N, C-alpha and C positions, 0 to 999 in steps of 0.2 A: 504494500500500500504506500502511495506517495502523497505529497501535499496537494496534488491536483484532484485526487479522489477521496482523500480522507476528510470526513466532515467534522471531526473533533479537532479542529485547528483554530488558532486565534484569528481574529479579523485583521485587516490591514488594507492599505491603499491598493486599488486595482492597477494603477500605473506603476511602472518600475521606479524604484527609489534607490539612490546611492547615498549612504550615510557614513561610510568609513573613511572617505577622503574627498578632497576637492574643496573649493571655496564656500560651498553651501552645506558642507557636511554637518557642522554644528547646529546651524539653524534648522536643517532638515530633521535631525534626530530629536531636537527639542520640540519642534512643532508637531512631529508625529506622536511623540509622547503625550503632549497636551490633547491631541485629537483622539488617540486610540488607547491610552492608558498604560498600565504596567506591563502588558505583554501584547505584542502585535507581530505580524509577519510582513516582510517585504520581499520583493523579488528584485534581483540584480541582473540586468541584462549583460553586464560585463562578465559576471561570474556564472551566469546561467544557472542560478541556484536560489533557493529560498533561505531566508534567515529569520529567526525569532529574535526580537529585541526585547529584553526584559529589564524592568526598572523597579522591581519589588525586592526588598532586602532578603525576604525568605526564599524567593526563587533564586536569587544570586547565591545564597548559602547552599542551596541544593546543588547547583552546578559546581561551585568552587570548593565545597567541603563535603556535604553529605554523600553525593554520588560523583565525586570528582574523577574517579577512575574510569567513568564512562565518557569523559570529555578530554580530548586532546587539544593542543593549540590549533587555532583555526586560521582565518583569513589573514594574509600578510606574512605568515611565518616563513614561507619559502624565500621571500626577499631578505628577511632577517638572517636566514641561514647562510646566504651568500656572504654576508659580512662576518658573522660570528661563528661559523662552523657549527659544531655540535655542543656548544656551551650550555650552561644550565638554563638560559633563557629560552632555548628552543628544544632541548632534548626531552625525551619522554620515557615513561615506564621505569623499569628497574635500573637502567643506565642513569637516568636523571636522579633517582633516589641515591644511588651510589655516589654520584658526583656532589650532590647537595650535602650529604653527610660529611664528605671529606673537606668541603669548603667551609661549612658552617662555623667551625671553631675560630676561623680567622675574623669573624664578625661578632665575637663575644664582646660584651660591654667592657670587659677588662682590657681587651686589645684596643678597642676604639679609644678608651680613656688615654692610652699611651700615645695616641696619634694627635691629641689636641695641640701639643706644642708645634707640630708640623703644620697643622691647619692654621694656627694663629700666625706662624712665621710667614706662610705664603700670603696671607691677607695683609700683614704688616708691610711686607715688601711691596705689594701692589699699592698700598696707601702711600708709602714713601715715594714711589714713582709719581703718583698723582699730585703729591704736594710740592713737587719740584717746579711746577708751572701752573699758571692760572689759565688753563686751556680747557676746552670741552673734552669730555671723556666719552668714548664710545662704550657705554656701560655694558651693552650686550656682549661686545667682544671681550671686554675686560673680565666679565664674570665667566665667560666660556673659558678664557685662558687660566684664571685662577683655580677654577674647579678641576680643570684638566691637570694642572700642576699638582694639586692636592691628591688626586687619585693616583697619579703616576708615582708620587712620593710614597704613598701608602703601599703600592704594589711592589715597587722596585728599589726604594730608598737610595742608598749610595750609588747603585749602578745607574740609576736615572741621572743623578747629578754628574757622574763621570761621563756618561754618554753625551749629555748636553754640552759639557765643557769640551769634549773631544770633537764633536760635530759642529759646534758653534751655533747650533739651532736645536730646538726640540723636534725630534723626528716625528712626533705624534701631532705636531701643530696643525696638520691638515684638518684635524677634527674641529678646530676653532674657526676655520674658514667657511665661507658660504659656498656650499657645493650642492648641486642636485644629487640626491642619493641614487645614482644610477650605476650601471655596471662598471663604468670607468672609475668612479669613486671607489666602488667595492674592490676593484683590482688594486688600486693604490693602497687602500686600507689593509687588504690582506697581505700586501708586500711587507707590512710592518711585522708580520710573523717572523721574518728573518731576524729583525732586531731583537725580538724577545728570545728567539732561539740562541742568539749570541750571548745574551745575558745568562740563560740557563747553562750553556756550555761553560762559560767562565766560572760560574759558581761550582759546578761539578769538578772542573779542573783544579780549582783552588780549595776544594772541600770546605767551602765557606757558607755559613748560615747567618743571615741577617734577621733583624727584627722587623720583618715586613710580610706582606701577604704571600709573595712569591715563595719565600722560604718555607712558610707554613704549609703551603699547598704542595711544594716539592717533597716535603717530609711526611705528608698525610698518607695514611694507609687505610684500606677498606677492612671489612671484617675478616677477610682471608689473608690480611697482611700484605696486600698488593698496593703499590702506589700508582699514580697516573703516568701514562706515557707522555713524552714531550709534546706530541700533537694534542693530547687532551689538556695539558697544562696551558699551552698556547691558546686554545679555544676558550678556556675559562678566563685567561688574562684579557683577551680581546673583549669578551663579554663584560667583564668588570670595568674595563676602561670606558666602554660606551654607556653602560647602565649607570655608572657612577659619575658621569660627566654631564651629559646633555640634560638629564632630568633635573639635576640640582641647579644647573645654570639657568634653565627655564624658570624654575620655581623662584629663584632669587630675583630674576628680572621682573617677574610679576609682583613680587613683594615690594620692591622699590617703587614700582608704578602705583601700587595701591597706597603705599605710604605717602606718595606725592599727592594723590587724589584725596587723602583724608588727613589733613594736617593735625587734627586732634589726636589721632592714633599715632602719628609720627612723634608728636610732642611727648606723649606718655611713654612710648618705647624709648625715646631718647633719655627721658628722665630716669628710667630704669637702668639704662646702660651707663649713665654717669655715676651711678652708685658703686660701680666697680671700676672707676676711672683710673685709679693710681695703683693698680695691681696688674701683674702679668696674668691675663685671662687663661684659666685652665678648666679642666673637666669639672672640678668641684664648684666652680662658679655658676654652672648652668642652672642649678636650682634657685639661684638668686635672680634669674632672668625669665620668670614664668610668663610675663606679658609678651615678651619677644617670641617665646615659643608659641603663644596663642596667635600672634600675627602670622607666623609661618603656617600653622594649622589651618587658619581661616583662608590664607592665600591658596593653599592646596585644596580647600573645599571648592573655591570658585574656579581655580585654574589647575586642576589635577594634571600633572605632567603626562601620566599614562591615562589619557581621557577615554580610551576605548579598549576593552578586553575582548578578545575573540576566542571562541571555543568551537569544537565540532563534535557532535554526538557520534559515538562509535556503534552503539546499540540503541534499540527502542527505549524510550523513557517517557515520563509524564512530568510536565512542569506546569504548575498552576492549574491542574486539571486538564491540560491539553496534551495531545499525543505529540511526541517528538520522534520522528522517524530517524533511522541511521543516516549519517552524513548531513543532517541539518546543521547549518551554522547558527551559532548563538552569539549575539552581541550584548555586552554589558557595558554601560557607560557610567563611570563614576561622575562624569561631567553632568549627566542628567540627574542621577540619584542625589547628588549633592545639591541640586536645585529643586528637589521634590517638595512641593508645598505641604504634603502630609507630614513631613519630618522636619522641615526647616521653616521657621517663621520669617517672613520677608526674605525669601531665599536669595534674592539678587543683591541684598544689602551686605556690604563688607562690615562685619562686626566681630572682632576677635574675642569679645566677651562670651561668645557662644561656647568657647572652650575653657572658660574659667571654671575651676573645680567647684565653686559654690553655686555657679549658674547652671552648670551642665546637668542635664537629666540623663537617666539611663537610656542608652541608645542601643539599637540593634547593631550587631557587628558590621552589617553591610549598609548602614545609613551613611557611613563615612569610611572610605577605604582608598585613600590616595595611593597606597602602595600595594594595591590588590589585596588578596586575602587567601586564607586556606594554606595548604601545603606549599603553594607556589607564590606565596607572598614575597615581595622584594627582599632579598637577603641583606641588602644594605640599607634598610629603612632607618635604623638607629644611627648609622654613620652619617646619612644625609641630614637628619635632623640636628645632630651635633654640629655638623659643618655649617649649616645655615644659621643656627643660633649664634655661633661664635662670629660668623661673618657680620651679621647685622649689628651685634653688640660692639664689635671693634670699630666699625665705621661710624656708628651713631655716637659713640663716646669721643671720637676724635675730630669729627667735622660735621657740618651740615651739608647735605647734598640736595641740590636743586635739579629736578628732572626737567629737561628741556623738551616739552611736548607742544608742537604747533597744532596738531590734529589728533583726534581719538586714535588709540591703538586698538587694532582688531586682533582676533585670535586666528592663528594658522594651524589647522588640524593636520599635522603630520604624525609621525610615530609619537612625538611629544606635542604638547599644546604650547605653542610659543608665539610671541608677538610677531605680527606680520611685517614689522620694520624695526630697524635697530633703535634702541633707546639711548639717548645722549644725556649727559649730566654735567653739572659744574659744581665745584666745591665752594662753600661759603664758610668763612670764619673757622678755618682749621685751627685745632689746638695741638701744638707740638709737644 
């Protein structure tokens, strides 16, 4: 039985609809939600396939947790594989479980806590460069650069520093440049695997272990005492570079844009940052910055970097009382659910107090999930939150930043949800 003959299927538009990419993707998926509700079906001419789009937290839980074994990664995953090989973002089944278990210890809070000095140093270096001149800053490019530097430092530590010094440039810098994510870019990016292989070879030759992710993953063993092959290590490194860079840079760009649009929020966040002005910011200071954490959480409610999650049913299932035949695509949009009026009062309003502990009500796990959820929740979610919290606090306590916006910024729905044009800024009243 297929969706053309099955009567127990959700309603949806008769005409073909594209919601996963393109200039109208976000408005399309939001408008269809308001028209058809928590579950509806659409037909894609380009894919020649039907898709269920679900916006109910309990249905999302069914797909991502309760019956997650029936759902593999869906639309768009083949393009990601060209970039990332078979890393944990795209791998499936027992192989994915094996890789995830071996990588997970690198993201323990204890490990992340040790990285805060590197995170602070990267941001302080960026700030120092900004303060040398009274010029406009391409904030989008700067945030892309600093988040890339942080993730490379976390992955490769001293080897990244030596490589950059030897080459005179950051060989991974192409990730900060504006590229169409096409086959040519993919080939250039995959060529970076040679650079990672050189680092692995050097460490093995010198029998050297560093306090970074690469060493932890090279030393990791599965339940049978086997480690990863070099090819597997490289795929995971490539995955962590991309996942740990673009999403964080996009979220920080939106955070600064929202702070610019809401001066009262900016003032309160700045006041909080100034309370830790005369100290070297470290991991233990984060608990003194709860409002800045709320700003980040509310930013990712409105602009979740991973705005669309895709899955594909492998066997028959039932979601919300509707039959799901095998090979049906499932779309889940945090962007839509984070704006669901049933769960969010004035959903389009930027209000960080939603995430204040005294204000917050008990939420369903999938009313708010900017890092996805279930077994495949983003492995670096805590790292990203720490990185963003430190970044905002360091900038806010040092200077005032004016965002230079002549016209409204729109959203561009690619793999990440990013601004459609670069954001520029200027520093005011820096405090050295």
